[in-house]
One Martini backbone bead per residue (centre of mass of N, CA, C, O) as a GRO file, in nm:
protein
  507
    1MET     BB    1   0.004  -6.442  -0.831
    2ALA     BB    2   0.300  -6.557  -0.791
    3SER     BB    3   0.576  -6.568  -0.648
    4LYS     BB    4   0.874  -6.403  -0.614
    5SER     BB    5   1.187  -6.343  -0.768
    6ILE     BB    6   1.558  -6.283  -0.780
    7ARG     BB    7   1.746  -6.100  -1.025
    8GLU     BB    8   2.079  -6.019  -1.141
    9PHE     BB    9   2.192  -5.706  -1.282
   10ASP     BB   10   2.319  -5.435  -1.439
   11VAL     BB   11   2.113  -5.446  -1.693
   12VAL     BB   12   1.782  -5.340  -1.787
   13VAL     BB   13   1.566  -5.427  -2.061
   14VAL     BB   14   1.259  -5.284  -2.198
   15GLY     BB   15   1.257  -5.447  -2.486
   16GLY     BB   16   1.279  -5.638  -2.825
   17GLY     BB   17   1.364  -5.434  -3.020
   18GLY     BB   18   1.566  -5.228  -3.168
   19SER     BB   19   1.641  -5.036  -2.923
   20GLY     BB   20   1.678  -5.272  -2.708
   21LEU     BB   21   1.909  -5.430  -2.863
   22ALA     BB   22   2.102  -5.194  -2.886
   23ALA     BB   23   2.132  -5.142  -2.577
   24ALA     BB   24   2.229  -5.421  -2.500
   25ILE     BB   25   2.483  -5.434  -2.673
   26ALA     BB   26   2.618  -5.171  -2.560
   27ALA     BB   27   2.641  -5.272  -2.278
   28ALA     BB   28   2.784  -5.549  -2.316
   29SER     BB   29   3.032  -5.407  -2.453
   30GLU     BB   30   3.105  -5.285  -2.152
   31GLY     BB   31   3.040  -5.547  -1.948
   32ALA     BB   32   2.742  -5.576  -1.901
   33ARG     BB   33   2.505  -5.742  -1.735
   34THR     BB   34   2.233  -5.847  -1.951
   35VAL     BB   35   1.867  -5.786  -1.994
   36VAL     BB   36   1.579  -5.889  -2.189
   37LEU     BB   37   1.237  -5.768  -2.190
   38GLU     BB   38   0.971  -5.956  -2.349
   39LYS     BB   39   0.635  -5.992  -2.401
   40SER     BB   40   0.667  -6.151  -2.627
   41THR     BB   41   0.753  -6.451  -2.816
   42GLU     BB   42   0.913  -6.234  -2.983
   43LEU     BB   43   1.143  -6.063  -3.173
   44ARG     BB   44   1.056  -5.719  -3.304
   45GLY     BB   45   0.857  -5.501  -3.289
   46SER     BB   46   0.842  -5.220  -3.487
   47THR     BB   47   1.096  -5.282  -3.663
   48GLY     BB   48   0.983  -5.568  -3.787
   49ARG     BB   49   0.732  -5.360  -3.919
   50SER     BB   50   0.885  -5.188  -4.117
   51VAL     BB   51   1.029  -5.054  -4.388
   52GLY     BB   52   1.376  -5.012  -4.333
   53SER     BB   53   1.467  -4.715  -4.319
   54ILE     BB   54   1.759  -4.486  -4.327
   55ALA     BB   55   1.859  -4.179  -4.244
   56ALA     BB   56   2.169  -4.058  -4.391
   57SER     BB   57   2.484  -3.889  -4.373
   58GLY     BB   58   2.805  -3.939  -4.505
   59THR     BB   59   2.824  -4.189  -4.650
   60PRO     BB   60   2.969  -4.424  -4.849
   61ASP     BB   61   2.741  -4.438  -5.048
   62GLN     BB   62   2.742  -4.136  -5.120
   63LYS     BB   63   3.034  -4.111  -5.204
   64ARG     BB   64   3.041  -4.327  -5.436
   65LEU     BB   65   2.812  -4.121  -5.589
   66GLY     BB   66   2.889  -3.807  -5.527
   67ILE     BB   67   2.747  -3.717  -5.262
   68ALA     BB   68   2.690  -3.420  -5.095
   69ASP     BB   69   2.697  -3.429  -4.741
   70SER     BB   70   2.542  -3.361  -4.406
   71ALA     BB   71   2.445  -3.316  -4.083
   72ASP     BB   72   2.356  -3.018  -4.109
   73ARG     BB   73   2.177  -3.072  -4.350
   74HIS     BB   74   1.997  -3.281  -4.218
   75LEU     BB   75   1.891  -3.105  -3.997
   76ALA     BB   76   1.751  -2.889  -4.172
   77ASP     BB   77   1.552  -3.097  -4.310
   78TYR     BB   78   1.428  -3.205  -4.050
   79ARG     BB   79   1.297  -2.933  -3.958
   80VAL     BB   80   1.108  -2.919  -4.193
   81ILE     BB   81   0.957  -3.194  -4.151
   82SER     BB   82   0.850  -3.111  -3.862
   83GLY     BB   83   0.724  -2.838  -3.875
   84HIS     BB   84   0.546  -2.735  -3.606
   85LEU     BB   85   0.733  -2.904  -3.410
   86ALA     BB   86   1.003  -2.725  -3.435
   87ALA     BB   87   0.934  -2.519  -3.200
   88THR     BB   88   0.935  -2.774  -2.961
   89GLU     BB   89   1.197  -2.892  -3.019
   90ASN     BB   90   1.487  -3.057  -2.942
   91VAL     BB   91   1.777  -2.976  -3.096
   92GLU     BB   92   1.972  -3.165  -2.957
   93LEU     BB   93   1.829  -3.425  -3.027
   94ALA     BB   94   1.845  -3.390  -3.334
   95MET     BB   95   2.150  -3.409  -3.334
   96VAL     BB   96   2.186  -3.693  -3.221
   97LEU     BB   97   2.075  -3.806  -3.479
   98THR     BB   98   2.229  -3.660  -3.731
   99HIS     BB   99   2.532  -3.699  -3.578
  100ASN     BB  100   2.502  -4.044  -3.541
  101VAL     BB  101   2.371  -4.218  -3.774
  102THR     BB  102   2.616  -4.297  -3.945
  103GLU     BB  103   2.745  -4.476  -3.724
  104THR     BB  104   2.509  -4.667  -3.703
  105VAL     BB  105   2.521  -4.789  -3.983
  106ALA     BB  106   2.797  -4.910  -3.953
  107TRP     BB  107   2.727  -5.088  -3.710
  108LEU     BB  108   2.525  -5.265  -3.858
  109ARG     BB  109   2.711  -5.356  -4.086
  110GLU     BB  110   2.914  -5.506  -3.903
  111MET     BB  111   2.682  -5.734  -3.841
  112GLY     BB  112   2.568  -5.792  -4.169
  113MET     BB  113   2.428  -5.562  -4.297
  114GLU     BB  114   2.240  -5.471  -4.589
  115PHE     BB  115   2.233  -5.193  -4.834
  116PHE     BB  116   2.023  -4.976  -5.015
  117GLY     BB  117   2.181  -4.708  -5.177
  118PRO     BB  118   2.082  -4.405  -5.184
  119VAL     BB  119   1.769  -4.249  -5.166
  120GLY     BB  120   1.524  -4.042  -5.264
  121GLU     BB  121   1.318  -3.788  -5.064
  122SER     BB  122   1.084  -3.588  -5.011
  123PRO     BB  123   1.255  -3.310  -4.856
  124HIS     BB  124   1.517  -3.411  -4.929
  125SER     BB  125   1.826  -3.272  -5.066
  126ALA     BB  126   1.929  -3.580  -5.039
  127PRO     BB  127   2.027  -3.892  -5.067
  128ARG     BB  128   1.950  -4.113  -4.769
  129LEU     BB  129   1.811  -4.389  -4.810
  130HIS     BB  130   1.861  -4.676  -4.626
  131ASN     BB  131   1.792  -5.016  -4.730
  132VAL     BB  132   1.724  -5.297  -4.593
  133LEU     BB  133   1.837  -5.647  -4.652
  134PRO     BB  134   1.533  -5.753  -4.745
  135GLY     BB  135   1.438  -5.644  -4.454
  136SER     BB  136   1.343  -5.560  -4.130
  137ARG     BB  137   1.423  -5.856  -4.019
  138SER     BB  138   1.731  -5.804  -4.024
  139TYR     BB  139   1.771  -5.660  -3.766
  140ILE     BB  140   1.682  -5.870  -3.562
  141TYR     BB  141   1.870  -6.095  -3.648
  142HIS     BB  142   2.141  -5.949  -3.592
  143LEU     BB  143   2.095  -5.841  -3.309
  144GLU     BB  144   2.057  -6.103  -3.174
  145ARG     BB  145   2.314  -6.245  -3.241
  146ARG     BB  146   2.493  -6.039  -3.092
  147ALA     BB  147   2.372  -6.051  -2.807
  148ARG     BB  148   2.423  -6.352  -2.755
  149ARG     BB  149   2.737  -6.338  -2.795
  150LEU     BB  150   2.745  -6.131  -2.535
  151GLY     BB  151   2.528  -6.259  -2.311
  152VAL     BB  152   2.254  -6.191  -2.346
  153VAL     BB  153   1.958  -6.200  -2.176
  154ILE     BB  154   1.646  -6.352  -2.308
  155GLU     BB  155   1.311  -6.264  -2.220
  156LEU     BB  156   1.030  -6.414  -2.298
  157GLY     BB  157   0.712  -6.337  -2.195
  158VAL     BB  158   0.794  -6.050  -2.044
  159ALA     BB  159   0.651  -5.811  -1.827
  160GLY     BB  160   0.642  -5.498  -1.731
  161ASP     BB  161   0.514  -5.328  -1.437
  162ARG     BB  162   0.751  -5.205  -1.241
  163LEU     BB  163   0.948  -4.982  -1.082
  164LEU     BB  164   1.233  -4.979  -0.890
  165HIS     BB  165   1.318  -4.797  -0.577
  166GLU     BB  166   1.593  -4.609  -0.417
  167ASP     BB  167   1.680  -4.317  -0.315
  168GLY     BB  168   1.593  -4.206  -0.621
  169ARG     BB  169   1.656  -4.496  -0.750
  170VAL     BB  170   1.676  -4.721  -0.997
  171THR     BB  171   1.680  -5.089  -0.929
  172GLY     BB  172   1.443  -5.211  -1.122
  173VAL     BB  173   1.209  -5.486  -1.228
  174GLU     BB  174   0.869  -5.575  -1.219
  175ALA     BB  175   0.739  -5.896  -1.337
  176HIS     BB  176   0.574  -6.108  -1.580
  177ASP     BB  177   0.439  -6.389  -1.709
  178ALA     BB  178   0.213  -6.598  -1.876
  179VAL     BB  179   0.142  -6.740  -1.578
  180GLY     BB  180   0.213  -6.518  -1.334
  181HIS     BB  181   0.503  -6.505  -1.275
  182ARG     BB  182   0.700  -6.344  -1.056
  183GLN     BB  183   0.969  -6.093  -1.118
  184THR     BB  184   1.292  -5.978  -1.018
  185TYR     BB  185   1.505  -5.718  -1.178
  186ALA     BB  186   1.809  -5.633  -1.088
  187ALA     BB  187   1.978  -5.302  -1.120
  188ARG     BB  188   2.284  -5.179  -1.063
  189ARG     BB  189   2.289  -4.943  -1.302
  190GLY     BB  190   2.012  -4.997  -1.479
  191VAL     BB  191   1.740  -4.878  -1.690
  192VAL     BB  192   1.583  -4.954  -2.012
  193LEU     BB  193   1.338  -4.806  -2.205
  194ALA     BB  194   1.194  -4.998  -2.501
  195ALA     BB  195   0.851  -5.039  -2.543
  196GLY     BB  196   0.760  -4.795  -2.705
  197ASP     BB  197   0.448  -4.716  -2.769
  198PHE     BB  198   0.066  -4.663  -2.758
  199SER     BB  199  -0.104  -4.781  -3.019
  200ALA     BB  200  -0.232  -5.049  -2.836
  201SER     BB  201  -0.383  -4.836  -2.643
  202ALA     BB  202  -0.698  -4.735  -2.589
  203THR     BB  203  -0.681  -4.583  -2.340
  204LEU     BB  204  -0.441  -4.381  -2.409
  205LYS     BB  205  -0.569  -4.277  -2.674
  206ARG     BB  206  -0.817  -4.165  -2.544
  207GLU     BB  207  -0.675  -3.977  -2.338
  208TRP     BB  208  -0.448  -3.830  -2.548
  209ILE     BB  209  -0.658  -3.811  -2.786
  210ASP     BB  210  -0.911  -4.021  -2.909
  211ASP     BB  211  -1.163  -4.231  -2.967
  212ARG     BB  212  -1.110  -4.292  -3.261
  213VAL     BB  213  -0.802  -4.375  -3.232
  214SER     BB  214  -0.857  -4.613  -3.036
  215ARG     BB  215  -0.977  -4.800  -3.290
  216PHE     BB  216  -0.713  -4.839  -3.415
  217VAL     BB  217  -0.498  -5.041  -3.570
  218PRO     BB  218  -0.201  -5.174  -3.480
  219VAL     BB  219   0.112  -5.274  -3.598
  220ASN     BB  220   0.169  -5.311  -3.279
  221PRO     BB  221   0.029  -5.513  -3.029
  222CYS     BB  222   0.267  -5.437  -2.792
  223ALA     BB  223   0.206  -5.124  -2.793
  224THR     BB  224   0.105  -5.013  -2.447
  225GLY     BB  225   0.284  -4.798  -2.272
  226ASP     BB  226   0.478  -4.918  -2.043
  227ALA     BB  227   0.702  -4.700  -2.019
  228GLN     BB  228   0.522  -4.454  -1.965
  229ARG     BB  229   0.377  -4.568  -1.710
  230MET     BB  230   0.614  -4.622  -1.525
  231ALA     BB  231   0.748  -4.336  -1.537
  232LEU     BB  232   0.513  -4.166  -1.429
  233GLU     BB  233   0.521  -4.283  -1.141
  234LEU     BB  234   0.827  -4.133  -1.115
  235GLY     BB  235   0.791  -3.840  -1.283
  236GLY     BB  236   0.752  -3.844  -1.570
  237GLN     BB  237   0.742  -3.728  -1.920
  238VAL     BB  238   0.505  -3.664  -2.177
  239LEU     BB  239   0.544  -3.597  -2.516
  240ASN     BB  240   0.329  -3.566  -2.771
  241ALA     BB  241   0.057  -3.739  -2.703
  242GLU     BB  242  -0.134  -3.618  -2.950
  243VAL     BB  243   0.057  -3.743  -3.153
  244PHE     BB  244   0.011  -3.891  -3.498
  245ASP     BB  245   0.019  -4.110  -3.742
  246VAL     BB  246  -0.123  -4.168  -4.019
  247PRO     BB  247  -0.262  -4.405  -4.136
  248SER     BB  248  -0.158  -4.705  -4.329
  249MET     BB  249  -0.184  -4.861  -4.601
  250ARG     BB  250  -0.214  -5.230  -4.639
  251LEU     BB  251  -0.119  -5.516  -4.765
  252ALA     BB  252  -0.096  -5.825  -4.758
  253PRO     BB  253   0.122  -6.052  -4.717
  254PRO     BB  254   0.266  -6.291  -4.830
  255PRO     BB  255   0.261  -6.607  -4.834
  256SER     BB  256   0.406  -6.876  -4.652
  257GLU     BB  257   0.394  -7.023  -4.909
  258GLY     BB  258   0.611  -7.124  -5.135
  259LEU     BB  259   0.819  -6.883  -5.264
  260PHE     BB  260   0.765  -6.666  -5.072
  261GLY     BB  261   0.814  -6.829  -4.815
  262LEU     BB  262   1.104  -6.896  -4.874
  263LEU     BB  263   1.209  -6.601  -4.878
  264GLN     BB  264   1.119  -6.542  -4.584
  265LYS     BB  265   1.308  -6.784  -4.451
  266LEU     BB  266   1.561  -6.663  -4.519
  267PRO     BB  267   1.850  -6.576  -4.413
  268PRO     BB  268   1.998  -6.238  -4.370
  269ARG     BB  269   2.257  -6.302  -4.524
  270ALA     BB  270   2.506  -6.245  -4.748
  271ALA     BB  271   2.423  -6.475  -4.952
  272VAL     BB  272   2.145  -6.302  -4.995
  273THR     BB  273   2.193  -5.973  -4.989
  274LYS     BB  274   2.413  -5.937  -5.212
  275PRO     BB  275   2.249  -6.043  -5.462
  276ILE     BB  276   2.029  -5.835  -5.428
  277ARG     BB  277   2.191  -5.578  -5.449
  278TRP     BB  278   2.293  -5.647  -5.736
  279GLY     BB  279   2.016  -5.666  -5.870
  280LEU     BB  280   1.911  -5.376  -5.813
  281ALA     BB  281   2.166  -5.263  -5.993
  282ASN     BB  282   2.125  -5.474  -6.272
  283LEU     BB  283   1.837  -5.556  -6.312
  284PRO     BB  284   1.552  -5.563  -6.438
  285ASN     BB  285   1.267  -5.425  -6.328
  286ARG     BB  286   1.087  -5.669  -6.330
  287LEU     BB  287   1.260  -5.850  -6.152
  288ILE     BB  288   1.286  -5.665  -5.904
  289ARG     BB  289   0.980  -5.658  -5.835
  290SER     BB  290   0.931  -5.960  -5.794
  291LEU     BB  291   1.131  -5.985  -5.570
  292MET     BB  292   1.034  -5.775  -5.364
  293MET     BB  293   0.737  -5.884  -5.341
  294GLY     BB  294   0.856  -6.141  -5.166
  295PHE     BB  295   0.999  -5.966  -4.921
  296VAL     BB  296   0.773  -5.755  -4.880
  297THR     BB  297   0.594  -5.815  -4.562
  298THR     BB  298   0.534  -5.498  -4.427
  299TYR     BB  299   0.535  -5.321  -4.714
  300LEU     BB  300   0.234  -5.239  -4.917
  301SER     BB  301   0.133  -4.931  -5.056
  302PRO     BB  302  -0.136  -4.786  -5.162
  303ARG     BB  303  -0.224  -4.527  -5.349
  304GLU     BB  304  -0.425  -4.248  -5.364
  305ALA     BB  305  -0.430  -4.209  -5.684
  306LEU     BB  306  -0.637  -4.426  -5.744
  307PHE     BB  307  -0.881  -4.246  -5.654
  308ASP     BB  308  -0.830  -3.995  -5.833
  309SER     BB  309  -0.881  -4.208  -6.095
  310GLY     BB  310  -1.161  -4.396  -5.973
  311ALA     BB  311  -1.127  -4.563  -5.752
  312ILE     BB  312  -1.276  -4.777  -5.510
  313LEU     BB  313  -1.412  -4.822  -5.185
  314VAL     BB  314  -1.496  -5.131  -5.020
  315ASP     BB  315  -1.629  -5.331  -4.814
  316THR     BB  316  -1.721  -5.659  -4.722
  317HIS     BB  317  -2.035  -5.570  -4.818
  318GLY     BB  318  -1.998  -5.348  -5.077
  319ARG     BB  319  -1.969  -5.072  -4.954
  320LEU     BB  320  -1.933  -4.751  -4.993
  321ARG     BB  321  -1.625  -4.542  -4.873
  322SER     BB  322  -1.509  -4.306  -5.092
  323ASN     BB  323  -1.757  -4.081  -5.040
  324THR     BB  324  -1.506  -3.869  -4.947
  325SER     BB  325  -1.284  -3.610  -4.832
  326GLU     BB  326  -1.129  -3.796  -4.666
  327ASN     BB  327  -0.875  -3.957  -4.576
  328ILE     BB  328  -0.836  -4.272  -4.685
  329ASN     BB  329  -0.679  -4.393  -4.442
  330LEU     BB  330  -0.899  -4.330  -4.241
  331VAL     BB  331  -1.121  -4.494  -4.365
  332VAL     BB  332  -0.981  -4.769  -4.344
  333ALA     BB  333  -0.934  -4.761  -4.037
  334GLU     BB  334  -1.249  -4.793  -3.973
  335LEU     BB  335  -1.242  -5.116  -4.078
  336GLY     BB  336  -1.022  -5.256  -3.962
  337GLU     BB  337  -0.953  -5.585  -3.999
  338ASP     BB  338  -1.141  -5.631  -4.239
  339GLY     BB  339  -1.149  -5.407  -4.429
  340GLY     BB  340  -1.099  -5.376  -4.793
  341TYR     BB  341  -1.161  -5.271  -5.138
  342ILE     BB  342  -1.007  -5.222  -5.447
  343VAL     BB  343  -1.176  -5.075  -5.736
  344GLY     BB  344  -1.157  -5.148  -6.090
  345ASP     BB  345  -1.073  -5.101  -6.435
  346ARG     BB  346  -0.928  -5.117  -6.730
  347THR     BB  347  -0.828  -4.826  -6.741
  348LEU     BB  348  -0.691  -4.825  -6.471
  349TYR     BB  349  -0.494  -5.058  -6.531
  350GLU     BB  350  -0.344  -4.923  -6.766
  351LYS     BB  351  -0.243  -4.677  -6.617
  352PHE     BB  352  -0.111  -4.877  -6.378
  353SER     BB  353   0.140  -5.014  -6.574
  354SER     BB  354   0.316  -4.747  -6.571
  355ASP     BB  355   0.519  -4.502  -6.588
  356PRO     BB  356   0.414  -4.306  -6.310
  357HIS     BB  357   0.178  -4.529  -6.233
  358TYR     BB  358   0.191  -4.650  -5.945
  359VAL     BB  359   0.061  -4.838  -5.686
  360ALA     BB  360   0.331  -4.926  -5.523
  361THR     BB  361   0.583  -4.928  -5.243
  362ALA     BB  362   0.916  -4.987  -5.178
  363PRO     BB  363   1.086  -4.764  -5.031
  364GLY     BB  364   1.350  -4.704  -5.261
  365VAL     BB  365   1.337  -4.975  -5.439
  366ALA     BB  366   1.036  -5.049  -5.555
  367PHE     BB  367   0.781  -5.080  -5.801
  368ALA     BB  368   0.429  -5.129  -5.840
  369TYR     BB  369   0.218  -5.283  -6.073
  370MET     BB  370  -0.047  -5.438  -6.202
  371PRO     BB  371   0.109  -5.674  -6.333
  372ASP     BB  372   0.250  -5.768  -6.066
  373PHE     BB  373  -0.007  -5.853  -5.928
  374ARG     BB  374  -0.116  -6.054  -6.148
  375ARG     BB  375   0.141  -6.230  -6.139
  376SER     BB  376   0.242  -6.239  -5.806
  377ARG     BB  377  -0.048  -6.141  -5.627
  378LYS     BB  378  -0.311  -6.331  -5.604
  379ASP     BB  379  -0.388  -6.290  -5.297
  380VAL     BB  380  -0.460  -5.950  -5.373
  381TYR     BB  381  -0.574  -6.042  -5.660
  382ALA     BB  382  -0.877  -5.966  -5.864
  383GLU     BB  383  -1.042  -6.098  -6.176
  384ALA     BB  384  -1.323  -5.982  -6.398
  385PRO     BB  385  -1.555  -5.927  -6.655
  386THR     BB  386  -1.754  -5.882  -6.409
  387THR     BB  387  -1.892  -5.764  -6.122
  388ASP     BB  388  -2.035  -6.025  -6.040
  389GLU     BB  389  -1.766  -6.205  -6.062
  390LEU     BB  390  -1.601  -6.032  -5.863
  391ALA     BB  391  -1.781  -6.060  -5.616
  392ALA     BB  392  -1.734  -6.373  -5.599
  393GLU     BB  393  -1.422  -6.369  -5.570
  394ILE     BB  394  -1.441  -6.170  -5.280
  395GLY     BB  395  -1.718  -6.225  -5.113
  396ILE     BB  396  -1.952  -6.029  -5.221
  397SER     BB  397  -2.209  -5.828  -5.301
  398ALA     BB  398  -2.327  -5.758  -5.604
  399ALA     BB  399  -2.543  -5.540  -5.552
  400ALA     BB  400  -2.355  -5.364  -5.372
  401LEU     BB  401  -2.139  -5.308  -5.580
  402ASN     BB  402  -2.313  -5.188  -5.807
  403LYS     BB  403  -2.415  -4.952  -5.625
  404SER     BB  404  -2.140  -4.826  -5.574
  405ILE     BB  405  -2.062  -4.770  -5.870
  406ALA     BB  406  -2.312  -4.588  -5.930
  407ASP     BB  407  -2.253  -4.381  -5.702
  408ALA     BB  408  -1.974  -4.299  -5.802
  409ALA     BB  409  -2.061  -4.199  -6.090
  410ALA     BB  410  -2.254  -3.962  -5.984
  411SER     BB  411  -1.975  -3.829  -5.827
  412VAL     BB  412  -1.792  -3.741  -6.044
  413THR     BB  413  -1.462  -3.589  -6.052
  414GLY     BB  414  -1.246  -3.446  -6.226
  415GLY     BB  415  -1.021  -3.706  -6.345
  416ALA     BB  416  -1.229  -3.902  -6.315
  417ALA     BB  417  -1.376  -4.225  -6.382
  418PRO     BB  418  -1.598  -4.444  -6.454
  419LEU     BB  419  -1.683  -4.780  -6.399
  420THR     BB  420  -1.729  -4.948  -6.735
  421GLU     BB  421  -1.465  -5.144  -6.807
  422GLY     BB  422  -1.376  -5.440  -6.888
  423PRO     BB  423  -1.211  -5.564  -6.672
  424TYR     BB  424  -1.210  -5.627  -6.330
  425PHE     BB  425  -1.071  -5.512  -6.014
  426ALA     BB  426  -0.917  -5.638  -5.688
  427LEU     BB  427  -0.768  -5.496  -5.397
  428GLY     BB  428  -0.716  -5.746  -5.135
  429PRO     BB  429  -0.709  -5.681  -4.849
  430VAL     BB  430  -0.725  -5.350  -4.707
  431ARG     BB  431  -0.541  -5.182  -4.458
  432ALA     BB  432  -0.522  -4.968  -4.164
  433TYR     BB  433  -0.240  -4.851  -3.971
  434LEU     BB  434  -0.103  -4.767  -3.673
  435LEU     BB  435   0.214  -4.698  -3.639
  436GLN     BB  436   0.230  -4.428  -3.443
  437THR     BB  437   0.302  -4.277  -3.154
  438ASN     BB  438   0.470  -3.970  -3.013
  439GLY     BB  439   0.460  -4.040  -2.709
  440GLY     BB  440   0.738  -3.951  -2.511
  441LEU     BB  441   0.996  -3.949  -2.312
  442LYS     BB  442   1.178  -3.726  -2.140
  443VAL     BB  443   1.511  -3.640  -2.237
  444SER     BB  444   1.833  -3.650  -2.262
  445THR     BB  445   2.127  -3.668  -2.446
  446ARG     BB  446   2.174  -3.943  -2.262
  447LEU     BB  447   1.886  -4.080  -2.213
  448GLU     BB  448   1.759  -3.958  -1.964
  449VAL     BB  449   1.505  -3.958  -1.753
  450LEU     BB  450   1.279  -3.690  -1.677
  451GLY     BB  451   1.152  -3.512  -1.456
  452ARG     BB  452   0.959  -3.253  -1.331
  453ASP     BB  453   1.251  -3.094  -1.286
  454ASP     BB  454   1.452  -3.190  -1.525
  455ARG     BB  455   1.575  -3.421  -1.383
  456PRO     BB  456   1.733  -3.709  -1.349
  457ILE     BB  457   1.649  -4.032  -1.312
  458ARG     BB  458   1.813  -4.243  -1.147
  459GLY     BB  459   1.868  -4.521  -1.345
  460LEU     BB  460   1.707  -4.389  -1.616
  461TYR     BB  461   1.617  -4.493  -1.942
  462ALA     BB  462   1.547  -4.399  -2.297
  463ALA     BB  463   1.421  -4.552  -2.613
  464GLY     BB  464   1.286  -4.465  -2.872
  465ASN     BB  465   0.971  -4.415  -2.849
  466ALA     BB  466   0.999  -4.408  -2.529
  467GLY     BB  467   1.249  -4.178  -2.611
  468GLN     BB  468   1.154  -3.921  -2.800
  469GLY     BB  469   1.147  -3.623  -2.658
  470GLY     BB  470   0.971  -3.447  -2.891
  471LEU     BB  471   1.006  -3.575  -3.148
  472ALA     BB  472   0.889  -3.625  -3.464
  473LEU     BB  473   1.009  -3.817  -3.704
  474PHE     BB  474   0.949  -3.739  -3.987
  475GLY     BB  475   0.971  -3.956  -4.220
  476HIS     BB  476   1.167  -4.156  -4.363
  477GLY     BB  477   1.420  -4.300  -4.135
  478HIS     BB  478   1.390  -4.165  -3.838
  479HIS     BB  479   1.294  -4.389  -3.637
  480LEU     BB  480   1.518  -4.597  -3.688
  481GLY     BB  481   1.757  -4.406  -3.631
  482TRP     BB  482   1.668  -4.349  -3.343
  483ALA     BB  483   1.653  -4.636  -3.222
  484PHE     BB  484   1.954  -4.704  -3.251
  485THR     BB  485   2.090  -4.453  -3.145
  486SER     BB  486   1.957  -4.436  -2.861
  487GLY     BB  487   2.025  -4.723  -2.779
  488ARG     BB  488   2.334  -4.692  -2.783
  489ILE     BB  489   2.352  -4.464  -2.580
  490ALA     BB  490   2.202  -4.570  -2.339
  491GLY     BB  491   2.369  -4.835  -2.307
  492ARG     BB  492   2.643  -4.697  -2.254
  493ASN     BB  493   2.552  -4.511  -2.015
  494VAL     BB  494   2.444  -4.733  -1.815
  495ALA     BB  495   2.709  -4.903  -1.809
  496ARG     BB  496   2.892  -4.641  -1.703
  497ALA     BB  497   2.760  -4.644  -1.455
  498ALA     BB  498   2.735  -4.647  -1.137
  499SER     BB  499   2.663  -4.841  -0.905
  500ALA     BB  500   2.492  -4.850  -0.622
  501GLN     BB  501   2.706  -4.953  -0.442
  502HIS     BB  502   2.931  -4.748  -0.516
  503LEU     BB  503   2.755  -4.505  -0.421
  504ALA     BB  504   2.732  -4.584  -0.129
  505ALA     BB  505   3.040  -4.594  -0.067
  506ALA     BB  506   3.100  -4.300  -0.147
  507GLU     BB  507   2.888  -4.185   0.068
   0.00000   0.00000   0.00000
């Protein structure tokens, strides 16, 4: 690497996703000169690849609909959703989430973000999902705009290598750019680690979970555990390193050209999002579904119910993969980036053409049925009168596909029926991505990273997945709620901390 230079700031934030940008905005709002280091060539993180929902209670949206809810009730539901992890979770951190996330939603809305909802989802005891419009890219768009207006310096293509420390206090970050130039970013007040989880690190997944999970494709290829690695070198602790979310099946996003491409390129400002919000509340369901299938570029997930009703999964060679009792998402995850195809017949098509048998969902916003795919998503939908012609349509072996259909028919059980009636359809390619690993740094309620003695490492904070602190964050809406809430708190606290120079003078 080339020689390094030094640049000085009050606050250095490592990671340019939702939690990192929230931390930078909070710090800059307190008057701290702030820089964001993002290893990718764009600001996105896991936030920009997410469903886009935030679970919050006591919001104006709930009150407008006459929904009685509270932070305490949200906390009780959250603890139920946490399952066995509730026994080891830090309840005070869970309260930081549930008792501050409502203010977080208002903070995001003040930046220009528009939400649809609230929508109910079991086991929440009240409708709490607030879905950002038109999708999760809206978060990054508005957060970046606010950060730049506040004077936050954003360095793209810069990866953090190690934390600098002096006299037990973190004083900055040593980093490098894409061409190997080394740069030292001095932090007078402190550093916020917001670089996400380690779902893209085969080494850490193998070490902390197992070899199989190490091969799963991550939804965020930049989430390589940089924050965990750097903090561990200074005595930080990683909690729930072995916990991970089951991979989630996803269909490819809409093509970047044509109408869908235009919809994706529209800036998510009020002129776009307010009409969408009005349409979701007032337009016929068919029009709503078509609209949302153009905007939902990061999350359109086929339901497992398709396979319970007789659909089969074949890989790109036509070989049957759904002849197992294992969770189908894990099976698809084993196929990696190649993915596979969901194959069905006319009977299955008709069943999944109307409520309650939807094919996929943009959670809390709109359901998608077979006619929606046939009409609006020809890029992931193929149909043919015979299985031989279907195989040709999707580019797999007809002999292998016919054998897979025959093998599946021989083992049909329960309510499923063999695929015997044309026309036949295929959805795909479908892939399953590892959404996140839960191993985050142990933090205080102030989002300070705690060392092995459970005392704060001075000058070091963590937010989002990097500072998950042992929280489960299961269920839609909690990861994003934690990302923005923890980022706001970490950024505010690091900005209000005394600088290293002031501490030295006081001593």
